[in-house]
Structures are given as C-alpha cells and as structure tokens.
ZAMARGU-4260 file (C-alpha; in steps of 0.2 Angstrom, whole numbers, plus 5000, padded with zeros to 4 digits):
<rodrens>
0) 5700/5690/5299 | 5712/5701/5308 | 5721/5708/5293 | 5703/5717/5290 | 5700/5723/5308
5) 5708/5741/5307 | 5708/5743/5287 | 5700/5759/5283 | 5686/5759/5271 | 5676/5772/5264
10) 5659/5773/5275 | 5648/5770/5259 | 5657/5754/5254 | 5642/5742/5248 | 5640/5724/5250
15) 5641/5714/5234 | 5627/5701/5239 | 5621/5698/5257 | 5623/5679/5263 | 5636/5677/5250
20) 5626/5676/5233 | 5636/5664/5222 | 5646/5672/5207 | 5643/5661/5192 | 5657/5669/5182
25) 5671/5660/5191 | 5678/5642/5190 | 5671/5629/5200 | 5686/5628/5211 | 5683/5647/5216
30) 5664/5647/5220 | 5668/5654/5237 | 5655/5664/5248 | 5657/5683/5244 | 5661/5696/5258
35) 5647/5705/5266 | 5652/5722/5272 | 5640/5731/5286 | 5641/5746/5296 | 5634/5739/5313
40) 5649/5748/5321 | 5647/5765/5312 | 5661/5761/5301 | 5661/5748/5285 | 5669/5732/5291
45) 5667/5713/5284 | 5652/5704/5295 | 5664/5690/5299 | 5676/5704/5308 | 5663/5713/5318
50) 5659/5705/5335 | 5640/5708/5334 | 5625/5697/5329 | 5620/5705/5314 | 5610/5700/5298
55) 5611/5710/5282 | 5600/5708/5267 | 5606/5715/5250 | 5596/5722/5237 | 5597/5706/5226
60) 5592/5695/5241 | 5578/5706/5244 | 5571/5704/5228 | 5573/5685/5227 | 5564/5685/5244
65) 5550/5695/5238 | 5552/5706/5252 | 5541/5722/5250 | 5542/5730/5268 | 5552/5728/5283
70) 5540/5715/5291 | 5546/5703/5279 | 5563/5704/5286 | 5558/5694/5301 | 5559/5678/5293
75) 5578/5680/5289 | 5584/5685/5305 | 5583/5673/5321 | 5573/5677/5337 | 5567/5693/5328
80) 5549/5699/5326 | 5543/5712/5315 | 5525/5714/5311 | 5512/5727/5308 | 5503/5733/5323
85) 5485/5728/5327 | 5472/5739/5319 | 5485/5748/5307 | 5494/5745/5290 | 5510/5755/5293
90) 5514/5755/5312 | 5528/5743/5316 | 5528/5731/5331 | 5546/5727/5334 | 5554/5713/5346
95) 5572/5707/5346 | 5578/5694/5359 | 5560/5696/5368 | 5562/5714/5369 | 5552/5727/5362
100) 5535/5738/5363 | 5518/5732/5358 | 5509/5748/5363 | 5512/5761/5350 | 5504/5776/5360
105) 5513/5792/5360 | 5522/5794/5376 | 5529/5776/5375 | 5545/5772/5368 | 5551/5757/5355
110) 5562/5744/5363 | 5570/5741/5345 | 5577/5756/5336 | 5573/5760/5318 | 5586/5769/5307
115) 5586/5776/5290 | 5602/5781/5284 | 5608/5783/5303 | 5593/5794/5306 | 5584/5788/5321
120) 5566/5786/5319 | 5557/5789/5336 | 5540/5783/5333 | 5532/5767/5327 | 5519/5775/5317
125) 5524/5775/5298 | 5539/5763/5302 | 5532/5748/5292 | 5543/5755/5278 | 5541/5749/5259
130) 5557/5743/5251 | 5563/5757/5238 | 5579/5759/5231 | 5587/5751/5245 | 5606/5746/5247
135) 5604/5735/5261 | 5595/5731/5277 | 5604/5726/5293 | 5597/5718/5309 | 5608/5721/5325
140) 5602/5709/5339 | 5606/5712/5357 | 5607/5730/5366 | 5615/5743/5356 | 5616/5756/5371
145) 5633/5762/5367 | 5634/5767/5347 | 5614/5768/5345 | 5608/5775/5361 | 5592/5774/5369
150) 5577/5763/5365 | 5589/5750/5357 | 5588/5738/5371 | 5582/5723/5361 | 5592/5728/5345
155) 5592/5740/5329 | 5586/5738/5312 | 5595/5749/5298 | 5587/5754/5283 | 5602/5759/5270
160) 5598/5769/5254 | 5611/5769/5239 | 5624/5781/5238 | 5625/5792/5222 | 5643/5799/5221
165) 5655/5789/5212 | 5642/5777/5204 | 5636/5778/5187 | 5621/5787/5181 | 5605/5775/5182
170) 5587/5774/5179 | 5577/5759/5186 | 5558/5755/5184 | 5550/5742/5193 | 5534/5733/5194
175) 5523/5720/5202 | 5505/5712/5197 | 5498/5700/5209 | 5483/5693/5220 | 5471/5704/5227
180) 5475/5715/5211 | 5491/5720/5219 | 5499/5735/5207 | 5516/5741/5212 | 5526/5754/5201
185) 5542/5760/5206 | 5554/5772/5198 | 5572/5777/5203 | 5587/5785/5196 | 5601/5795/5198
190) 5613/5806/5188 | 5629/5818/5189 | 5621/5835/5184 | 5638/5843/5185 | 5656/5840/5190
195) 5654/5831/5207 | 5635/5835/5210 | 5623/5822/5209 | 5604/5822/5208 | 5592/5806/5212
200) 5577/5801/5218 | 5563/5788/5219 | 5545/5786/5218 | 5533/5772/5222 | 5515/5768/5222
205) 5509/5752/5232 | 5491/5747/5228 | 5481/5731/5232 | 5464/5727/5236 | 5459/5720/5253
210) 5461/5701/5258 | 5444/5704/5266 | 5429/5716/5268 | 5418/5725/5280 | 5402/5714/5278
215) 5391/5730/5283 | 5398/5740/5269 | 5407/5730/5257 | 5423/5742/5260 | 5440/5731/5259
220) 5450/5725/5274 | 5468/5723/5273 | 5471/5733/5258 | 5484/5745/5253 | 5485/5762/5247
225) 5502/5769/5248 | 5512/5783/5238 | 5530/5787/5244 | 5544/5798/5236 | 5561/5803/5240
230) 5574/5815/5234 | 5593/5817/5236 | 5606/5829/5230 | 5625/5823/5234 | 5639/5835/5232
235) 5657/5830/5232 | 5668/5846/5230 | 5683/5837/5233 | 5689/5820/5237 | 5689/5821/5255
240) 5671/5830/5256 | 5654/5822/5252 | 5638/5831/5256 | 5620/5823/5255 | 5604/5833/5256
245) 5588/5822/5256 | 5570/5822/5258 | 5556/5810/5259 | 5537/5809/5261 | 5525/5794/5263
250) 5506/5795/5262 | 5496/5779/5268 | 5477/5780/5263 | 5476/5761/5266 | 5459/5757/5275
255) 5456/5755/5294 | 5460/5738/5299 | 5446/5731/5311 | 5448/5715/5319 | 5439/5698/5316
260) 5428/5694/5331 | 5433/5677/5338 | 5418/5675/5349 | 5400/5680/5347 | 5394/5697/5352
265) 5382/5702/5366 | 5369/5706/5352 | 5372/5687/5345 | 5382/5694/5330 | 5389/5677/5322
270) 5407/5674/5319 | 5411/5678/5301 | 5417/5665/5289 | 5435/5674/5284 | 5447/5680/5298
275) 5450/5694/5286 | 5431/5701/5288 | 5424/5713/5300 | 5408/5719/5304 | 5413/5736/5312
280) 5402/5750/5312 | 5415/5762/5312 | 5414/5767/5293 | 5428/5780/5292 | 5445/5783/5284
285) 5462/5780/5290 | 5476/5792/5284 | 5496/5791/5290 | 5507/5803/5283 | 5525/5804/5288
290) 5540/5814/5280 | 5557/5821/5283 | 5574/5829/5278 | 5592/5827/5283 | 5607/5835/5280
295) 5624/5823/5280 | 5642/5828/5278 | 5657/5817/5278 | 5675/5826/5280 | 5691/5815/5277
300) 5702/5826/5287 | 5717/5814/5285 | 5720/5797/5280 | 5716/5791/5298 | 5702/5804/5303
305) 5684/5807/5296 | 5672/5819/5304 | 5653/5817/5300 | 5638/5826/5304 | 5620/5821/5302
310) 5606/5833/5305 | 5588/5829/5302 | 5570/5832/5305 | 5554/5820/5304 | 5537/5824/5307
315) 5521/5812/5307 | 5501/5812/5307 | 5490/5800/5310 | 5470/5799/5309 | 5464/5782/5313
320) 5447/5772/5319 | 5449/5757/5330 | 5435/5746/5333 | 5440/5736/5347 | 5424/5723/5348
325) 5423/5723/5328 | 5405/5722/5327 | 5390/5733/5323 | 5388/5741/5340 | 5396/5757/5347
330) 5405/5746/5361 | 5422/5752/5363 | 5425/5762/5346 | 5440/5773/5347 | 5442/5787/5334
335) 5461/5794/5338 | 5474/5806/5330 | 5492/5807/5333 | 5505/5820/5328 | 5525/5819/5331
340) 5540/5828/5325 | 5558/5827/5330 | 5574/5836/5326 | 5591/5826/5327 | 5609/5831/5327
345) 5623/5819/5328 | 5641/5823/5326 | 5654/5809/5324 | 5673/5806/5324 | 5681/5790/5315
350) 5699/5788/5319 | 5710/5773/5311 | 5727/5770/5319 | 5739/5757/5317 | 5732/5745/5329
355) 5717/5753/5335 | 5702/5764/5329 | 5688/5774/5338 | 5671/5780/5335 | 5666/5794/5346
360) 5651/5806/5344 | 5639/5818/5352 | 5619/5815/5350 | 5605/5828/5353 | 5586/5823/5351
365) 5571/5835/5352 | 5553/5828/5349 | 5535/5832/5352 | 5522/5819/5351 | 5504/5822/5354
370) 5487/5814/5352 | 5469/5810/5359 | 5456/5797/5357 | 5438/5794/5362 | 5434/5777/5370
375) 5416/5776/5366 | 5412/5762/5378 | 5393/5760/5375 | 5390/5755/5393 | 5374/5763/5400
380) 5376/5776/5412 | 5363/5788/5418 | 5352/5782/5403 | 5365/5787/5391 | 5381/5780/5383
385) 5399/5784/5391 | 5413/5792/5381 | 5430/5793/5390 | 5442/5805/5382 | 5460/5804/5383
390) 5472/5818/5377 | 5489/5823/5380 | 5507/5828/5374 | 5524/5824/5379 | 5540/5834/5374
395) 5557/5825/5374 | 5574/5832/5375 | 5590/5819/5374 | 5607/5824/5375 | 5622/5810/5374
400) 5640/5807/5373 | 5648/5791/5367 | 5664/5782/5363 | 5669/5765/5356 | 5687/5760/5356
405) 5694/5744/5347 | 5713/5740/5352 | 5722/5727/5344 | 5731/5719/5357 | 5741/5706/5347
410) 5740/5698/5331 | 5725/5687/5337 | 5717/5697/5352 | 5707/5712/5351 | 5699/5723/5365
415) 5684/5734/5363 | 5678/5746/5376 | 5664/5758/5374 | 5652/5769/5384 | 5637/5781/5382
420) 5631/5793/5394 | 5613/5799/5391 | 5601/5812/5399 | 5583/5812/5395 | 5570/5825/5400
425) 5552/5823/5397 | 5538/5836/5400 | 5520/5829/5400 | 5502/5836/5398 | 5489/5822/5402
430) 5470/5823/5401 | 5456/5811/5403 | 5438/5814/5407 | 5421/5806/5405 | 5407/5812/5394
435) 5388/5807/5394 | 5384/5802/5377 | 5393/5796/5361 | 5410/5805/5355 | 5416/5820/5364
440) 5416/5837/5356 | 5434/5834/5348 | 5428/5819/5337 | 5409/5823/5337 | 5409/5832/5320
445) 5416/5819/5310 | 5411/5803/5319 | 5393/5808/5326 | 5383/5808/5310 | 5376/5826/5314
450) 5370/5821/5332 | 5376/5832/5347 | 5391/5829/5356 | 5392/5820/5371 | 5391/5830/5388
455) 5406/5834/5400 | 5402/5824/5415 | 5419/5825/5426 | 5438/5825/5425 | 5448/5809/5429
460) 5465/5815/5426 | 5472/5834/5422 | 5490/5837/5426 | 5508/5843/5420 | 5523/5835/5425
465) 5541/5833/5420 | 5555/5822/5424 | 5573/5819/5420 | 5583/5802/5419 | 5601/5798/5415
470) 5610/5783/5412 | 5627/5777/5407 | 5627/5761/5396 | 5644/5752/5395 | 5651/5740/5383
475) 5667/5727/5385 | 5671/5715/5372 | 5686/5704/5367 | 5688/5694/5352 | 5701/5679/5347
480) 5706/5676/5329 | 5708/5657/5331 | 5713/5654/5312 | 5712/5667/5297 | 5694/5662/5295
485) 5688/5659/5312 | 5685/5672/5326 | 5678/5669/5345 | 5671/5684/5353 | 5663/5689/5371
490) 5654/5705/5374 | 5645/5712/5389 | 5632/5726/5382 | 5620/5737/5391 | 5605/5748/5385
495) 5589/5756/5392 | 5573/5762/5386 | 5568/5779/5391 | 5555/5783/5406 | 5539/5792/5402
500) 5521/5796/5407 | 5507/5786/5404 | 5495/5795/5393 | 5480/5784/5398 | 5483/5787/5416
505) 5467/5787/5427 | 5473/5799/5443 | 5456/5796/5450 | 5460/5778/5453 | 5479/5778/5453
510) 5485/5795/5459 | 5503/5789/5458 | 5501/5790/5438 | 5505/5809/5438 | 5524/5803/5444
515) 5527/5793/5428 | 5536/5778/5425 | 5555/5775/5426 | 5567/5768/5412 | 5570/5749/5407
520) 5587/5742/5408 | 5596/5728/5401 | 5612/5719/5403 | 5617/5707/5391 | 5633/5694/5389
525) 5636/5686/5373 | 5648/5672/5367 | 5650/5670/5348 | 5660/5662/5335 | 5660/5667/5316
530) 5669/5655/5304 | 5670/5652/5285 | 5678/5635/5281 | 5679/5623/5267 | 5689/5635/5256
535) 5675/5650/5261 | 5662/5638/5255 | 5653/5636/5272 | 5649/5651/5283 | 5642/5648/5300
540) 5641/5663/5313 | 5633/5658/5329 | 5629/5667/5347 | 5624/5661/5364 | 5618/5675/5375
545) 5610/5680/5392 | 5600/5694/5398 | 5595/5702/5414 | 5581/5714/5410 | 5575/5725/5425
550) 5561/5739/5429 | 5551/5732/5414 | 5538/5745/5410 | 5520/5734/5411 | 5504/5741/5405
555) 5489/5736/5415 | 5471/5741/5409 | 5454/5736/5416 | 5437/5740/5416 | 5430/5749/5433
560) 5414/5749/5442 | 5408/5765/5434 | 5408/5757/5417 | 5424/5766/5412 | 5443/5758/5410
565) 5458/5762/5418 | 5477/5760/5414 | 5493/5760/5423 | 5511/5759/5417 | 5521/5750/5432
570) 5540/5748/5432 | 5534/5730/5439 | 5544/5717/5429 | 5560/5708/5430 | 5565/5694/5418
575) 5579/5683/5413 | 5582/5680/5395 | 5594/5667/5387 | 5596/5659/5370 | 5606/5654/5355
580) 5606/5659/5337 | 5615/5652/5321 | 5616/5659/5303 | 5623/5648/5290 | 5627/5648/5271
585) 5633/5634/5262 | 5639/5634/5243 | 5635/5616/5240 | 5641/5618/5221 | 5645/5633/5210
590) 5627/5635/5207 | 5617/5629/5223 | 5618/5638/5241 | 5608/5632/5256 | 5604/5646/5269
595) 5599/5641/5287 | 5594/5652/5302 | 5590/5646/5319 | 5585/5656/5335 | 5581/5647/5351
600) 5576/5658/5366 | 5571/5654/5384 | 5562/5669/5393 | 5558/5668/5412 | 5549/5682/5422
605) 5559/5683/5439 | 5545/5696/5444 | 5529/5703/5437 | 5518/5713/5449 | 5500/5717/5446
610) 5488/5724/5457 | 5502/5722/5471 | 5503/5702/5468 | 5518/5694/5460 | 5511/5684/5446
615) 5527/5680/5437 | 5524/5660/5436 | 5508/5664/5426 | 5515/5675/5413 | 5528/5675/5399
620) 5536/5686/5386 | 5525/5692/5372 | 5529/5692/5354 | 5544/5679/5357 | 5541/5662/5351
625) 5555/5651/5359 | 5559/5644/5341 | 5562/5653/5325 | 5569/5645/5310 | 5572/5647/5292
630) 5579/5635/5277 | 5581/5641/5260 | 5589/5634/5244 | 5596/5646/5231 | 5600/5639/5214
635) 5607/5650/5202 | 5608/5642/5186 | 5616/5649/5170 | 5611/5649/5152 | 5622/5648/5138
640) 5617/5666/5133 | 5624/5673/5149 | 5607/5675/5158 | 5603/5666/5173 | 5589/5659/5181
645) 5587/5659/5201 | 5575/5648/5211 | 5573/5653/5229 | 5562/5640/5240 | 5560/5646/5259
650) 5553/5638/5273 | 5550/5649/5288 | 5545/5642/5306 | 5538/5650/5321 | 5534/5642/5337
655) 5518/5645/5350 | 5518/5663/5352 | 5509/5674/5366 | 5502/5690/5360 | 5502/5697/5377
660) 5511/5692/5393 | 5496/5683/5399 | 5492/5667/5391 | 5474/5670/5381 | 5464/5662/5366
665) 5472/5675/5355 | 5488/5666/5356 | 5496/5659/5341 | 5500/5641/5338 | 5516/5636/5329
670) 5516/5638/5309 | 5526/5637/5295 | 5526/5648/5280 | 5531/5642/5262 | 5538/5656/5250
675) 5545/5651/5233 | 5552/5664/5220 | 5559/5662/5203 | 5568/5676/5195 | 5577/5677/5178
680) 5592/5687/5175 | 5596/5695/5157 | 5614/5692/5151 | 5618/5711/5154 | 5609/5711/5171
685) 5598/5726/5165 | 5582/5717/5168 | 5574/5704/5178 | 5558/5696/5179 | 5552/5686/5193
690) 5537/5675/5200 | 5535/5677/5219 | 5524/5666/5229 | 5521/5669/5248 | 5512/5658/5260
695) 5508/5646/5247 | 5501/5634/5260 | 5490/5647/5265 | 5493/5646/5284 | 5481/5656/5294
700) 5491/5664/5308 | 5487/5679/5320 | 5499/5692/5323 | 5490/5703/5335 | 5473/5704/5344
705) 5463/5711/5359 | 5456/5700/5373 | 5446/5711/5386 | 5442/5698/5399 | 5433/5686/5387
710) 5418/5699/5385 | 5425/5701/5366 | 5441/5693/5358 | 5447/5700/5342 | 5462/5695/5331
715) 5472/5702/5317 | 5481/5690/5304 | 5495/5689/5293 | 5493/5689/5273 | 5485/5674/5265
720) 5493/5665/5251 | 5498/5677/5236 | 5507/5675/5220 | 5515/5691/5210 | 5524/5694/5195
725) 5538/5707/5197 | 5550/5716/5184 | 5564/5726/5185 | 5573/5737/5171 | 5587/5747/5172
730) 5593/5759/5158
</rodrens>
C-alpha cells in the first residue's frame, strides 16, 4: 500500500467500479477485486490507502442497486441514515454515527455535509438529489472538520459528476417504467466542440403517481414530479490547466406529503386503511426550486504543485403546506415558505513531495436564509381561532484556513497532521406574533379562500441580534503498513456545528432566546484496518470509533397555557458514542462476489437538560439504529456472445429506531428490506436493460413522524414494494 501513498494522480482520476466489480475478461487465476479511487482527502487515492472510513459507489453499482437518489445510499453505508424529511419529497434528513440534524428550519445547520463536485450545499431543502450523470458517490463517516469544515461533525456525502476533458464524445439515453406509473427519462452527453473545449450536459424528468391519496380530494400522496438539468463547459487550453463552468437547476412540483394519522382525531375521524393516505384539509401545491453555478480551475504549476480554485453560487426557494394533525380540521395547519442563497470561494494548494504531501486552503462562505410560516392552531381564543406567525432571516459569513499534512516516517509508518481555523458570524432577525383568526395577512390571500385575514393580537418575539464563534478543529493520525496489502491506522478527529438563533424562539416565555445558542463540538477517536487477502480476492475494511459529543443543540417545543406553542434551542446535551463498522467484498469465483456491511453503534446521553431537569436516562439518540447491516450477492454471468447478465439480490437490515430523542409510539421497530435487480449488458457495453425490484416483501416502515403529547400522532413512511424496468443506451 505504501507504494501508492504519495504517488501523484490527476484529481479527475475515476474509479473503475466501486466495491470491486469483477472483470470477466481475465483468466480465472486473475479475478482479483479492482482498485477503488476516492478523493476523501481532497486528492485522488486508492481507498485502501486512505485512513478514513469511506464508502464509494460507482455508476455501475448505482445502476445495479437501483439507486435513484441519495436516500438509497443508506443501505450501502454502515451507521448511516439518509432519508426524506417529514412532510417533504426533496428535503434531506442525514445522520452518520448518531450525529445529524432532524429539523430543516432555516437558521439551523446540518450535521452531515453534502457536496456536489466540492461545492458545499448549505441547506437540506433540495438535497435529496436524483442520480444523474454521476461518476460516483462517496460517504465519509466521522467528523471531517479539518478538510471539509463546519457542519461535518457526523460526516460528509460527496456527489461527483463526470469529467469531460480527456474522455471520448458520448451521448447516453436512459429511462425507467415501473410501479405507480413511474416514468423516468434521462439524457446526458458531452463532446469536444473545439480543440481542448468540451461542452456537455444532462436533463432528466422523474415522474410517478402517489403511493396513496388524500381521501378528501383524491389527489396523490407520495408522488414525484421533478425536472432537473445541468450544463457544463470545460476548457483545457494546455496540459497543465483545466477549467470548468457549470450550472444546474431542479424544479420539484411533487405534492405536499401529509402524514398518516395514527390515532383517531378529536372529531372522531377514523384511522385510514393505508399508511400512505391522508385526510388533510390543506389542499395546496408544493414547489421546491434550486439552482446554482460554479467555476472551477485546476493549474498543475509543476510536477509536484497544483493550485485549485472553486467559486460557486446557489439559491433555493420552497413553498409548502404542512398539516401536522393530518385530518380535516384546521388544527396546526402550517403554510410556509423558505428562501436561501449562498456564495462560496475556496482556494486550494496540493503539494506532493518525495515522502510527504500537503493539502492547504482558504475558504469563504456567505449565505442568506429566510422564511416564514403560520401555525394555525385551531384552539378557541376569545371565540376565534388562534394563528401564530413566525418569520425571520439569518445572514452568515464564514471564513476558514486549513492544512492537512502527510509525512512518511519510514517505509511502513505514516503520520498525518491537520487543523482548520474557522470564524463564523451570524446576523439574525426573528419575529413571532399572535393573530386572532385563521391565517395571518402574509398567507391569507393564498390559503384563506377569500375570507378576511386574521387580526393582529400581540407580539411575542421581535429582535435583531448577531454573534460570532470561532473554532480550531485539529486532526492527528498515524498508519502502519503491516504488509503490502494490510494497513492499520489510528486517528483523532474533531469537528463543530455552527451556533445560531432559534427562528421559532418565544421571547415572551423564554427571554434568553434572543442570545441564541452556541456551536456543537465532537472529538472522535478511531482505530481501523484496511486489508486485501487471498490474492486480493477478499477486501475487509473495519473501524472502531469513540466520540465525545458536547453542547448538543436540543430543540424543545411545547404548547402553553394561552393556546400557543413555544420553542427553545438549548445547548443541553452531552453524549458518548462508540461503535464498529465493517465493509467487505469477496470474489468467491470469477463471476460471483459477495458484499457485506455491518454497523454497530452504542450511544449514551451523559446529560440532557430540559426544563431545568436532567433526563439523560430517559432519552436516546434519534435516527440511529444500534445495528445496520447489508448482505449482497453479485453474480456476473458471461454469455458466449460477449454479453453478460448480472443478478444482484440485497438484504438491508435496520434495528429499532427512535424518531426523536424521547421514546414514542412513532418509533420504528427493526425491519429488513429485500431488493433484487437483474441487468443485461450488451457485448459492446453500449446498452443495458434491467429489472429492479425494491422492498419486495412490502415492509411497512416509518422514517419520520410527529407526536404532540399524544393529542395527535402522525407518521411518514418509506416506499412500498416497487418494480421497474430500466434501460440505458450509449451512442
């Protein structure tokens, strides 16, 4: 392994196949697993040389697993949760090793960083990205505070698109027809339009009827209506300079996803037959738009020095309607809008020496997020309903400098040292008020069917404030090459999630909300082994980890005596997290491969303060099953014509899962999903046809929900059994 450690590779180097897909064109004596190359440490390296717990999934593996968006990745990565947030089609809930963020409200930061071609996506809205013209997806587990910065205390997910320069002209058309009238169409291609100038792009439409319906209107529930496009221009004027200009846009018009009422309502509405059905009175549309543009340049200054610059801008707009009680009653109806934009700039230096290398950089982030919602509570107050309006904005400026240095101490020992200094400043404007009636003037015109808007009653919160936080996140690691194919490593890594201000904060009941909340921090210790044995037929990568998680941002919401609700975000939690992860691939024969992942995690709250009381013994980490496992067989059968047929059955297991920290009836018991795909590849590899079946045993499982003191309990569910025919043709 050490022979690869400091070998300079172009940053665009790709992986042949993630997980070591077998090459059927070699002799029986040579059917070793193929090398996987990742950029987990901001440079292209073999995954076996990287002292980081990372999962990489290639384009081929994405197709064979029927992966259509980022949420499908969770079954392939241990101790990982990637799911659609409650009440939405395209907002991402991400947790890795027990750390993440459930609440997508503007002003709150995620705990798992999402990256598209090294551009950080600051908001979870629109982050459930569909797989389109992708080269690979990487999942980095554990805090990545040195190389990736704030808000990666759980880990990072990297979405890497294909590079055009240096590759042949191509045009690929793909499609899928499946259950619930699924109709997907994708077109992607690129061509060299002049010497050293490449133009490419991709466009896709993802359409599907709903798994259920709103029984009041017959409108679909859990449907999909997404249009996305991307265009890029790459210029390679010399052998040492590469420039890419890219832009993308996604429009999601899927219906609002209202919950399934798990208990009868106060109006005695019955519990519905299907968990995908609802009886919501909020009969309005949902719209999520996101777009961005970036400019990336790489200059190979010398054989050992590369300079890189990435400039990007992104924005998003969301209009949505959330019916918290999910019955035909105006109790806790919530119309909402969110807007955000961000500008980022990163300068990077990569240096490779004889026995050492360095990645160093400067990073700048400027972002604006705003939103508003009405909580139409439906409680009687002075003979009329009560509406609470929440509105506000937060501006963020963040600057950081980082360096990550690897030194080869001897032929077998390597040392890594890193650190990042970050300064975060936030300016917040928060407003909350009571209105008498249904819907405030901000939302009445759209939602109140021509009726007068609610009348202003009183202000609960109205303040502007700012705060600045700074943090140094160091990294220390050492690895030892036991043999040419086995590496042991030990690392100490740190990270932090930015502080902020609670946009729902009620200053009338909690005056300290105007002071905001401080960052979370995590310190993680990891021991790992990466090995390939039996002539590289068996690959086993394992890691044991322990983390101290401090100053956890705990959200507490409750109804109050005036009929409203109050919210507080407190640095009230401390936890210890420890666990084990295993990823394995075994080439049993030239044509048969077995893949296995196993994640075991033990979480314990040391402190959890709510209402002045430590309830650590009564709570547990949310969205973190103590066991996740996946077993998969991959049978690649070559035909005499040169074509091949690949069968890929997969079992994915998740143990009991708490939706929130406090145990509740919405928590999900353990379940196992069975997926099977069968894919035919033509002899020239120009076309593929596959049959993909997901959740074939039709397991019913919750991925999110609400429980407001038992008054109403609602659930949101993963997809039922589906089957689709997929096809792909490359010209």
